[in-house]
Structures are given as C-alpha cells and as structure tokens.
N, CA, C and O atoms as a GROMACS GRO file, in nm:
protein
  392
    1UNK      N    1   0.442   0.311  -1.583
    1UNK     CA    2   0.440   0.170  -1.545
    1UNK      C    3   0.294   0.126  -1.534
    1UNK      O    4   0.215   0.189  -1.464
    2UNK      N    5   0.260   0.017  -1.603
    2UNK     CA    6   0.122  -0.031  -1.597
    2UNK      C    7   0.104  -0.130  -1.480
    2UNK      O    8   0.200  -0.166  -1.413
    3UNK      N    9  -0.020  -0.172  -1.460
    3UNK     CA   10  -0.051  -0.260  -1.346
    3UNK      C   11   0.024  -0.393  -1.353
    3UNK      O   12   0.067  -0.445  -1.250
    4UNK      N   13   0.040  -0.449  -1.473
    4UNK     CA   14   0.111  -0.577  -1.488
    4UNK      C   15   0.257  -0.563  -1.446
    4UNK      O   16   0.313  -0.653  -1.383
    5UNK      N   17   0.320  -0.450  -1.482
    5UNK     CA   18   0.459  -0.427  -1.443
    5UNK      C   19   0.472  -0.418  -1.291
    5UNK      O   20   0.567  -0.471  -1.232
    6UNK      N   21   0.376  -0.352  -1.228
    6UNK     CA   22   0.378  -0.338  -1.082
    6UNK      C   23   0.368  -0.476  -1.017
    6UNK      O   24   0.441  -0.506  -0.923
    7UNK      N   25   0.277  -0.558  -1.067
    7UNK     CA   26   0.260  -0.692  -1.010
    7UNK      C   27   0.386  -0.775  -1.030
    7UNK      O   28   0.433  -0.840  -0.936
    8UNK      N   29   0.441  -0.773  -1.152
    8UNK     CA   30   0.563  -0.850  -1.179
    8UNK      C   31   0.678  -0.806  -1.089
    8UNK      O   32   0.752  -0.889  -1.036
    9UNK      N   33   0.691  -0.676  -1.071
    9UNK     CA   34   0.801  -0.622  -0.989
    9UNK      C   35   0.786  -0.662  -0.842
    9UNK      O   36   0.885  -0.677  -0.771
   10UNK      N   37   0.664  -0.679  -0.800
   10UNK     CA   38   0.638  -0.707  -0.659
   10UNK      C   39   0.596  -0.852  -0.633
   10UNK      O   40   0.542  -0.881  -0.526
   11UNK      N   41   0.619  -0.941  -0.727
   11UNK     CA   42   0.582  -1.082  -0.709
   11UNK      C   43   0.636  -1.144  -0.582
   11UNK      O   44   0.562  -1.214  -0.512
   12UNK      N   45   0.764  -1.121  -0.548
   12UNK     CA   46   0.814  -1.183  -0.423
   12UNK      C   47   0.736  -1.135  -0.300
   12UNK      O   48   0.705  -1.215  -0.212
   13UNK      N   49   0.705  -1.008  -0.296
   13UNK     CA   50   0.629  -0.952  -0.184
   13UNK      C   51   0.489  -1.013  -0.180
   13UNK      O   52   0.441  -1.050  -0.073
   14UNK      N   53   0.424  -1.023  -0.294
   14UNK     CA   54   0.289  -1.079  -0.299
   14UNK      C   55   0.290  -1.228  -0.261
   14UNK      O   56   0.198  -1.276  -0.195
   15UNK      N   57   0.392  -1.299  -0.304
   15UNK     CA   58   0.403  -1.441  -0.269
   15UNK      C   59   0.421  -1.461  -0.119
   15UNK      O   60   0.360  -1.550  -0.060
   16UNK      N   61   0.506  -1.378  -0.059
   16UNK     CA   62   0.526  -1.388   0.086
   16UNK      C   63   0.399  -1.354   0.161
   16UNK      O   64   0.367  -1.417   0.262
   17UNK      N   65   0.324  -1.254   0.113
   17UNK     CA   66   0.199  -1.216   0.178
   17UNK      C   67   0.101  -1.332   0.173
   17UNK      O   68   0.033  -1.361   0.271
   18UNK      N   69   0.093  -1.399   0.059
   18UNK     CA   70   0.003  -1.513   0.047
   18UNK      C   71   0.042  -1.626   0.142
   18UNK      O   72  -0.044  -1.691   0.200
   19UNK      N   73   0.172  -1.648   0.156
   19UNK     CA   74   0.219  -1.752   0.248
   19UNK      C   75   0.182  -1.718   0.392
   19UNK      O   76   0.147  -1.807   0.470
   20UNK      N   77   0.190  -1.590   0.427
   20UNK     CA   78   0.152  -1.545   0.562
   20UNK      C   79   0.005  -1.576   0.588
   20UNK      O   80  -0.030  -1.626   0.694
   21UNK      N   81  -0.081  -1.545   0.491
   21UNK     CA   82  -0.224  -1.572   0.506
   21UNK      C   83  -0.248  -1.721   0.524
   21UNK      O   84  -0.323  -1.762   0.612
   22UNK      N   85  -0.185  -1.803   0.440
   22UNK     CA   86  -0.204  -1.948   0.450
   22UNK      C   87  -0.153  -2.002   0.583
   22UNK      O   88  -0.218  -2.088   0.643
   23UNK      N   89  -0.038  -1.954   0.629
   23UNK     CA   90   0.016  -2.000   0.758
   23UNK      C   91  -0.076  -1.962   0.874
   23UNK      O   92  -0.097  -2.041   0.965
   24UNK      N   93  -0.130  -1.840   0.869
   24UNK     CA   94  -0.219  -1.795   0.977
   24UNK      C   95  -0.345  -1.880   0.983
   24UNK      O   96  -0.388  -1.922   1.090
   25UNK      N   97  -0.404  -1.906   0.866
   25UNK     CA   98  -0.525  -1.988   0.864
   25UNK      C   99  -0.493  -2.133   0.900
   25UNK      O  100  -0.573  -2.200   0.965
   26UNK      N  101  -0.377  -2.182   0.857
   26UNK     CA  102  -0.336  -2.317   0.890
   26UNK      C  103  -0.320  -2.336   1.040
   26UNK      O  104  -0.352  -2.442   1.093
   27UNK      N  105  -0.268  -2.233   1.108
   27UNK     CA  106  -0.249  -2.242   1.253
   27UNK      C  107  -0.382  -2.260   1.325
   27UNK      O  108  -0.388  -2.327   1.428
   28UNK      N  109  -0.489  -2.200   1.271
   28UNK     CA  110  -0.620  -2.216   1.334
   28UNK      C  111  -0.657  -2.364   1.344
   28UNK      O  112  -0.711  -2.409   1.446
   29UNK      N  113  -0.628  -2.439   1.239
   29UNK     CA  114  -0.666  -2.581   1.238
   29UNK      C  115  -0.562  -2.669   1.305
   29UNK      O  116  -0.592  -2.783   1.341
   30UNK      N  117  -0.441  -2.618   1.323
   30UNK     CA  118  -0.339  -2.692   1.398
   30UNK      C  119  -0.376  -2.693   1.546
   30UNK      O  120  -0.372  -2.798   1.610
   31UNK      N  121  -0.413  -2.576   1.599
   31UNK     CA  122  -0.447  -2.564   1.741
   31UNK      C  123  -0.593  -2.599   1.766
   31UNK      O  124  -0.627  -2.654   1.871
   32UNK      N  125  -0.679  -2.568   1.671
   32UNK     CA  126  -0.820  -2.603   1.675
   32UNK      C  127  -0.889  -2.570   1.808
   32UNK      O  128  -0.962  -2.653   1.863
   33UNK      N  129  -0.866  -2.449   1.859
   33UNK     CA  130  -0.935  -2.405   1.981
   33UNK      C  131  -1.079  -2.372   1.946
   33UNK      O  132  -1.106  -2.302   1.848
   34UNK      N  133  -1.169  -2.422   2.024
   34UNK     CA  134  -1.309  -2.398   1.997
   34UNK      C  135  -1.349  -2.256   2.037
   34UNK      O  136  -1.281  -2.189   2.115
   35UNK      N  137  -1.461  -2.213   1.983
   35UNK     CA  138  -1.516  -2.082   2.016
   35UNK      C  139  -1.609  -2.097   2.136
   35UNK      O  140  -1.660  -2.207   2.162
   36UNK      N  141  -1.632  -1.990   2.209
   36UNK     CA  142  -1.723  -1.997   2.325
   36UNK      C  143  -1.861  -2.053   2.290
   36UNK      O  144  -1.920  -2.125   2.369
   37UNK      N  145  -1.912  -2.020   2.171
   37UNK     CA  146  -2.044  -2.071   2.133
   37UNK      C  147  -2.044  -2.224   2.132
   37UNK      O  148  -2.143  -2.286   2.169
   38UNK      N  149  -1.934  -2.284   2.089
   38UNK     CA  150  -1.925  -2.431   2.087
   38UNK      C  151  -1.925  -2.486   2.228
   38UNK      O  152  -1.992  -2.585   2.256
   39UNK      N  153  -1.850  -2.424   2.316
   39UNK     CA  154  -1.843  -2.471   2.455
   39UNK      C  155  -1.979  -2.460   2.524
   39UNK      O  156  -2.019  -2.549   2.598
   40UNK      N  157  -2.050  -2.351   2.498
   40UNK     CA  158  -2.180  -2.330   2.562
   40UNK      C  159  -2.282  -2.431   2.510
   40UNK      O  160  -2.358  -2.490   2.587
   41UNK      N  161  -2.284  -2.452   2.381
   41UNK     CA  162  -2.382  -2.544   2.322
   41UNK      C  163  -2.354  -2.691   2.353
   41UNK      O  164  -2.445  -2.768   2.380
   42UNK      N  165  -2.226  -2.729   2.348
   42UNK     CA  166  -2.190  -2.871   2.362
   42UNK      C  167  -2.152  -2.912   2.504
   42UNK      O  168  -2.147  -3.032   2.534
   43UNK      N  169  -2.125  -2.817   2.590
   43UNK     CA  170  -2.076  -2.853   2.724
   43UNK      C  171  -1.926  -2.872   2.720
   43UNK      O  172  -1.853  -2.791   2.778
   44UNK      N  173  -1.879  -2.975   2.654
   44UNK     CA  174  -1.737  -2.992   2.629
   44UNK      C  175  -1.654  -3.057   2.738
   44UNK      O  176  -1.557  -3.125   2.708
   45UNK      N  177  -1.690  -3.038   2.864
   45UNK     CA  178  -1.620  -3.106   2.973
   45UNK      C  179  -1.714  -3.115   3.093
   45UNK      O  180  -1.818  -3.049   3.094
   46UNK      N  181  -1.680  -3.195   3.192
   46UNK     CA  182  -1.772  -3.218   3.305
   46UNK      C  183  -1.808  -3.093   3.386
   46UNK      O  184  -1.909  -3.091   3.455
   47UNK      N  185  -1.726  -2.989   3.377
   47UNK     CA  186  -1.753  -2.868   3.454
   47UNK      C  187  -1.857  -2.778   3.388
   47UNK      O  188  -1.902  -2.680   3.448
   48UNK      N  189  -1.896  -2.809   3.264
   48UNK     CA  190  -1.991  -2.725   3.190
   48UNK      C  191  -2.124  -2.798   3.170
   48UNK      O  192  -2.128  -2.919   3.152
   49UNK      N  193  -2.231  -2.721   3.175
   49UNK     CA  194  -2.364  -2.775   3.145
   49UNK      C  195  -2.400  -2.726   3.005
   49UNK      O  196  -2.403  -2.605   2.981
   50UNK      N  197  -2.428  -2.816   2.914
   50UNK     CA  198  -2.460  -2.780   2.777
   50UNK      C  199  -2.592  -2.705   2.769
   50UNK      O  200  -2.688  -2.737   2.839
   51UNK      N  201  -2.595  -2.604   2.682
   51UNK     CA  202  -2.716  -2.529   2.652
   51UNK      C  203  -2.732  -2.525   2.500
   51UNK      O  204  -2.701  -2.423   2.438
   52UNK      N  205  -2.779  -2.634   2.438
   52UNK     CA  206  -2.784  -2.646   2.293
   52UNK      C  207  -2.864  -2.538   2.221
   52UNK      O  208  -2.837  -2.510   2.105
   53UNK      N  209  -2.961  -2.477   2.287
   53UNK     CA  210  -3.045  -2.376   2.222
   53UNK      C  211  -2.985  -2.235   2.229
   53UNK      O  212  -3.040  -2.142   2.170
   54UNK      N  213  -2.874  -2.218   2.300
   54UNK     CA  214  -2.815  -2.085   2.317
   54UNK      C  215  -2.765  -2.031   2.183
   54UNK      O  216  -2.706  -2.105   2.105
   55UNK      N  217  -2.789  -1.902   2.157
   55UNK     CA  218  -2.738  -1.837   2.036
   55UNK      C  219  -2.668  -1.707   2.073
   55UNK      O  220  -2.715  -1.636   2.162
   56UNK      N  221  -2.558  -1.675   2.006
   56UNK     CA  222  -2.486  -1.552   2.034
   56UNK      C  223  -2.558  -1.431   1.973
   56UNK      O  224  -2.644  -1.447   1.886
   57UNK      N  225  -2.522  -1.312   2.018
   57UNK     CA  226  -2.582  -1.190   1.962
   57UNK      C  227  -2.531  -1.163   1.821
   57UNK      O  228  -2.605  -1.107   1.739
   58UNK      N  229  -2.408  -1.200   1.792
   58UNK     CA  230  -2.349  -1.179   1.660
   58UNK      C  231  -2.321  -1.314   1.593
   58UNK      O  232  -2.311  -1.416   1.661
   59UNK      N  233  -2.309  -1.312   1.463
   59UNK     CA  234  -2.279  -1.434   1.388
   59UNK      C  235  -2.138  -1.482   1.425
   59UNK      O  236  -2.045  -1.402   1.431
   60UNK      N  237  -2.124  -1.610   1.450
   60UNK     CA  238  -1.996  -1.669   1.486
   60UNK      C  239  -1.935  -1.736   1.363
   60UNK      O  240  -2.000  -1.821   1.302
   61UNK      N  241  -1.811  -1.700   1.326
   61UNK     CA  242  -1.748  -1.765   1.210
   61UNK      C  243  -1.737  -1.916   1.231
   61UNK      O  244  -1.733  -1.963   1.344
   62UNK      N  245  -1.732  -1.991   1.121
   62UNK     CA  246  -1.729  -2.137   1.130
   62UNK      C  247  -1.587  -2.194   1.128
   62UNK      O  248  -1.566  -2.306   1.082
   63UNK      N  249  -1.491  -2.117   1.178
   63UNK     CA  250  -1.354  -2.169   1.188
   63UNK      C  251  -1.307  -2.152   1.333
   63UNK      O  252  -1.365  -2.073   1.407
   64UNK      N  253  -1.203  -2.224   1.373
   64UNK     CA  254  -1.156  -2.216   1.511
   64UNK      C  255  -1.118  -2.074   1.552
   64UNK      O  256  -1.086  -1.990   1.469
   65UNK      N  257  -1.122  -2.050   1.681
   65UNK     CA  258  -1.100  -1.915   1.733
   65UNK      C  259  -0.954  -1.871   1.732
   65UNK      O  260  -0.925  -1.757   1.695
   66UNK      N  261  -0.863  -1.958   1.772
   66UNK     CA  262  -0.724  -1.918   1.795
   66UNK      C  263  -0.634  -1.975   1.686
   66UNK      O  264  -0.657  -2.088   1.643
   67UNK      N  265  -0.535  -1.904   1.642
   67UNK     CA  266  -0.507  -1.763   1.669
   67UNK      C  267  -0.594  -1.673   1.582
   67UNK      O  268  -0.651  -1.718   1.482
   68UNK      N  269  -0.604  -1.546   1.619
   68UNK     CA  270  -0.684  -1.451   1.543
   68UNK      C  271  -0.611  -1.419   1.412
   68UNK      O  272  -0.505  -1.355   1.414
   69UNK      N  273  -0.667  -1.462   1.301
   69UNK     CA  274  -0.600  -1.445   1.172
   69UNK      C  275  -0.580  -1.298   1.136
   69UNK      O  276  -0.477  -1.263   1.078
   70UNK      N  277  -0.677  -1.212   1.168
   70UNK     CA  278  -0.662  -1.070   1.134
   70UNK      C  279  -0.536  -1.012   1.200
   70UNK      O  280  -0.458  -0.943   1.135
   71UNK      N  281  -0.518  -1.041   1.328
   71UNK     CA  282  -0.400  -0.990   1.398
   71UNK      C  283  -0.272  -1.049   1.345
   71UNK      O  284  -0.173  -0.978   1.328
   72UNK      N  285  -0.272  -1.179   1.318
   72UNK     CA  286  -0.152  -1.245   1.264
   72UNK      C  287  -0.114  -1.187   1.129
   72UNK      O  288   0.002  -1.152   1.106
   73UNK      N  289  -0.211  -1.178   1.041
   73UNK     CA  290  -0.184  -1.132   0.905
   73UNK      C  291  -0.145  -0.984   0.904
   73UNK      O  292  -0.046  -0.947   0.841
   74UNK      N  293  -0.220  -0.900   0.974
   74UNK     CA  294  -0.191  -0.756   0.974
   74UNK      C  295  -0.053  -0.726   1.030
   74UNK      O  296   0.024  -0.651   0.970
   75UNK      N  297  -0.021  -0.784   1.144
   75UNK     CA  298   0.110  -0.759   1.205
   75UNK      C  299   0.224  -0.809   1.120
   75UNK      O  300   0.325  -0.740   1.104
   76UNK      N  301   0.210  -0.929   1.066
   76UNK     CA  302   0.318  -0.988   0.988
   76UNK      C  303   0.335  -0.918   0.853
   76UNK      O  304   0.448  -0.893   0.811
   77UNK      N  305   0.225  -0.886   0.786
   77UNK     CA  306   0.234  -0.816   0.658
   77UNK      C  307   0.292  -0.675   0.678
   77UNK      O  308   0.367  -0.627   0.593
   78UNK      N  309   0.258  -0.610   0.788
   78UNK     CA  310   0.316  -0.477   0.817
   78UNK      C  311   0.468  -0.487   0.827
   78UNK      O  312   0.540  -0.404   0.772
   79UNK      N  313   0.516  -0.588   0.897
   79UNK     CA  314   0.661  -0.608   0.909
   79UNK      C  315   0.722  -0.644   0.774
   79UNK      O  316   0.831  -0.596   0.740
   80UNK      N  317   0.654  -0.727   0.696
   80UNK     CA  318   0.702  -0.764   0.564
   80UNK      C  319   0.719  -0.641   0.475
   80UNK      O  320   0.822  -0.625   0.410
   81UNK      N  321   0.619  -0.554   0.473
   81UNK     CA  322   0.624  -0.432   0.392
   81UNK      C  323   0.736  -0.340   0.439
   81UNK      O  324   0.810  -0.286   0.358
   82UNK      N  325   0.748  -0.324   0.570
   82UNK     CA  326   0.855  -0.239   0.625
   82UNK      C  327   0.992  -0.292   0.584
   82UNK      O  328   1.078  -0.215   0.541
   83UNK      N  329   1.013  -0.422   0.596
   83UNK     CA  330   1.143  -0.480   0.561
   83UNK      C  331   1.168  -0.476   0.410
   83UNK      O  332   1.281  -0.454   0.367
   84UNK      N  333   1.065  -0.497   0.331
   84UNK     CA  334   1.079  -0.499   0.185
   84UNK      C  335   1.119  -0.361   0.132
   84UNK      O  336   1.208  -0.350   0.047
   85UNK      N  337   1.051  -0.256   0.182
   85UNK     CA  338   1.077  -0.121   0.133
   85UNK      C  339   1.179  -0.045   0.216
   85UNK      O  340   1.224   0.062   0.175
   86UNK      N  341   1.217  -0.099   0.331
   86UNK     CA  342   1.318  -0.035   0.414
   86UNK      C  343   1.268   0.086   0.491
   86UNK      O  344   1.348   0.166   0.539
   87UNK      N  345   1.137   0.100   0.504
   87UNK     CA  346   1.079   0.212   0.578
   87UNK      C  347   0.940   0.175   0.626
   87UNK      O  348   0.873   0.088   0.569
   88UNK      N  349   0.897   0.242   0.732
   88UNK     CA  350   0.760   0.223   0.781
   88UNK      C  351   0.662   0.314   0.706
   88UNK      O  352   0.541   0.295   0.714
   89UNK      N  353   0.716   0.412   0.633
   89UNK     CA  354   0.632   0.510   0.564
   89UNK      C  355   0.610   0.467   0.420
   89UNK      O  356   0.689   0.500   0.331
   90UNK      N  357   0.503   0.392   0.398
   90UNK     CA  358   0.471   0.340   0.265
   90UNK      C  359   0.330   0.383   0.229
   90UNK      O  360   0.237   0.361   0.306
   91UNK      N  361   0.315   0.444   0.113
   91UNK     CA  362   0.183   0.485   0.065
   91UNK      C  363   0.117   0.365  -0.002
   91UNK      O  364   0.174   0.307  -0.095
   92UNK      N  365  -0.001   0.327   0.043
   92UNK     CA  366  -0.073   0.214  -0.014
   92UNK      C  367  -0.193   0.265  -0.092
   92UNK      O  368  -0.263   0.356  -0.048
   93UNK      N  369  -0.215   0.206  -0.210
   93UNK     CA  370  -0.331   0.244  -0.291
   93UNK      C  371  -0.389   0.117  -0.350
   93UNK      O  372  -0.316   0.037  -0.410
   94UNK      N  373  -0.518   0.099  -0.335
   94UNK     CA  374  -0.583  -0.020  -0.390
   94UNK      C  375  -0.624   0.003  -0.535
   94UNK      O  376  -0.656   0.115  -0.575
   95UNK      N  377  -0.624  -0.102  -0.611
   95UNK     CA  378  -0.668  -0.096  -0.750
   95UNK      C  379  -0.800  -0.168  -0.764
   95UNK      O  380  -0.819  -0.274  -0.706
   96UNK      N  381  -0.891  -0.111  -0.840
   96UNK     CA  382  -1.019  -0.176  -0.868
   96UNK      C  383  -1.044  -0.176  -1.017
   96UNK      O  384  -0.975  -0.107  -1.092
   97UNK      N  385  -1.140  -0.252  -1.059
   97UNK     CA  386  -1.177  -0.254  -1.201
   97UNK      C  387  -1.282  -0.150  -1.236
   97UNK      O  388  -1.322  -0.138  -1.352
   98UNK      N  389  -1.327  -0.075  -1.136
   98UNK     CA  390  -1.432   0.025  -1.159
   98UNK      C  391  -1.376   0.154  -1.212
   98UNK      O  392  -1.450   0.249  -1.236
   0.00000   0.00000   0.00000
C-alpha cells in the first residue's frame, strides 16, 4: 500500500482531526481570554496598575490564552483515534519527504 492509498483510506479520520484543530482554535477567539502579559501591560480594570514596559521571561504567543489548544487537540484526537480503530493501542509513524 502506497502513501496515497493510506491517505485515501483514512480521509474521514484526517477530516475529523482537521475539524478538531479548527474548533479548538476557534474557541480561543470565541472566549478571547487575555494572557497575563496583556493584563500586566494594559491594566485592564480598576484593580490593576498598568506596567507597559513589563516583559515576560518567555515569548508570549499572539493568540488568546483560553482554552489551551494543545490540550484540546491532543485529548480529542486521542479519543478520535481510539474510537476509529477500536483500541487504545495504535502504532503511529510519521512520514517525511527526506
């Protein structure tokens, strides 16, 4: 079986996985919870004093904080794979062009 056959055979699974990713990222913009760096820099409410020059130790992504897409996608795709194959024991192998 070549790579094209594998993809064709698993199209429904790949389509559902893509929908999961899109839904997870879409939820970030539905809830639009700010990150702590935004709250610290902008103040955001009367109880906070803005510190515009503050910088975090690590780079902060430019998308909303909640929900965590990695957790949403990983957990949901794990369940999708388990239900699709009927077992939790699935061997995964990545394909590269190298």
